[in-house]
C-alpha positions as CSV (number, residue, x, y, z in Angstrom):
1,M,-43.7,66.0,37.4
2,M,-45.8,66.0,40.6
3,L,-44.0,65.6,43.7
4,N,-46.1,62.6,45.1
5,R,-44.8,60.2,47.8
6,K,-43.2,57.9,45.1
7,N,-41.4,60.7,43.2
8,L,-40.2,62.2,46.6
9,L,-38.8,58.9,47.7
10,I,-37.0,58.5,44.3
11,L,-35.6,61.9,44.5
12,A,-34.4,61.4,48.1
13,S,-32.9,58.2,47.2
14,I,-30.8,59.7,44.3
15,I,-29.7,62.4,46.6
16,V,-28.4,59.9,49.2
17,I,-26.6,57.9,46.7
18,V,-24.7,61.0,45.2
19,V,-23.8,62.3,48.6
20,F,-22.5,58.7,49.4
21,F,-20.4,58.5,46.4
22,V,-19.0,62.1,47.0
23,F,-18.0,61.2,50.5
24,V,-16.4,57.9,49.6
25,G,-14.4,59.7,46.7
26,N,-13.2,62.3,49.0
27,Q,-12.3,59.8,51.7
28,N,-10.4,57.8,49.1
29,K,-8.4,60.9,48.0
30,H,-7.6,61.7,51.6
31,D,-6.4,58.2,52.4
32,E,-4.3,58.0,49.2
33,F,-2.7,61.2,50.2
34,Y,-2.3,60.3,53.8
35,K,-0.5,56.9,52.8
36,N,2.0,58.9,50.6
37,D,5.1,61.1,51.0
38,Y,4.7,64.7,50.1
39,F,7.4,67.3,49.7
40,G,8.3,70.5,47.8
41,V,9.0,74.2,47.9
42,V,5.9,76.4,48.3
43,E,5.2,78.6,45.4
44,E,1.7,80.0,46.0
45,I,-0.6,79.9,49.2
46,K,-4.3,80.7,49.4
47,A,-6.9,80.3,52.0
48,N,-8.9,77.1,52.1
49,R,-12.6,78.0,52.1
50,K,-13.6,74.6,53.5
51,F,-11.8,74.9,56.7
52,E,-11.0,78.1,58.9
53,N,-7.3,78.8,59.5
54,S,-6.2,76.4,56.7
55,K,-4.2,76.9,53.7
56,V,-3.8,75.1,50.3
57,V,-0.5,75.4,48.7
58,K,0.9,75.1,45.2
59,L,4.3,73.7,45.0
60,Q,7.1,74.6,42.5
61,N,6.8,72.4,39.3
62,Q,3.0,71.8,40.1
63,E,0.3,73.0,37.7
64,D,-2.3,73.7,40.3
65,Y,-3.1,73.8,43.9
66,N,-3.5,70.4,45.7
67,Y,-6.9,70.5,47.2
68,N,-6.5,67.1,49.0
69,F,-3.8,68.6,51.2
70,W,-4.3,71.5,53.4
71,I,-2.3,72.8,56.3
72,Y,-3.5,74.5,59.6
73,A,-1.6,77.6,59.8
74,L,-3.0,79.6,62.6
75,L,-0.4,82.3,62.6
76,K,0.4,84.6,59.7
77,D,4.2,83.4,59.8
78,D,3.5,79.7,60.1
79,L,3.7,79.2,56.4
80,K,5.4,81.4,53.8
81,I,6.2,81.3,50.1
82,N,9.7,79.6,49.4
83,D,9.2,77.5,52.6
84,S,10.0,73.7,52.1
85,I,7.4,71.3,53.2
86,S,7.9,67.7,54.0
87,K,5.5,64.8,55.0
88,I,6.2,61.3,55.5
89,K,3.9,58.4,54.8
90,N,1.0,57.6,57.1
91,N,1.4,60.9,59.1
92,L,-0.6,64.2,59.3
93,N,2.3,66.2,60.3
94,Y,4.3,68.5,58.0
95,K,7.7,69.6,58.8
96,I,8.3,73.2,57.6
97,Y,11.7,74.3,56.7
98,R,12.7,77.8,56.1
99,K,15.9,79.4,54.6
100,N,18.2,81.0,57.3
101,K,20.3,84.1,56.7
102,F,22.9,81.9,54.8
103,G,20.3,80.6,52.2
104,K,20.3,77.1,53.7
105,F,17.0,75.4,54.6
106,E,16.6,74.7,58.4
107,F,13.7,73.3,60.1
108,Y,11.3,75.9,61.2
109,K,8.2,74.1,62.9
110,I,5.6,71.3,62.5
111,L,2.1,71.9,61.2
112,R,-0.9,69.4,60.8
113,N,-3.4,68.5,58.3
114,N,-6.1,68.9,60.8
115,S,-7.1,71.2,63.6
116,E,-6.5,68.8,66.5
């Protein structure tokens, strides 16, 4: 297949359409996540390759990491395994609870789903 003007235009159109659908799909996943509650106890944490200083987590009783949700944790102690996370509907803030010396969860800090 020669890359003449017509074929280049078709190829560029296909690329634009694919990028558009990927963007819309990701935006819909983020919107759905934003509109729902989210809570659980952190089982595993790993760095999110897409965004610097952000983490993705696997909560207890989940099969895998949730890549629609990431937390900006700038400091090493911002988020640890066995912390409890709570996010209410229509909010980007995550309340982090950590066990105290008596084994009871108490409020630790608020982290966000974006870097602002």
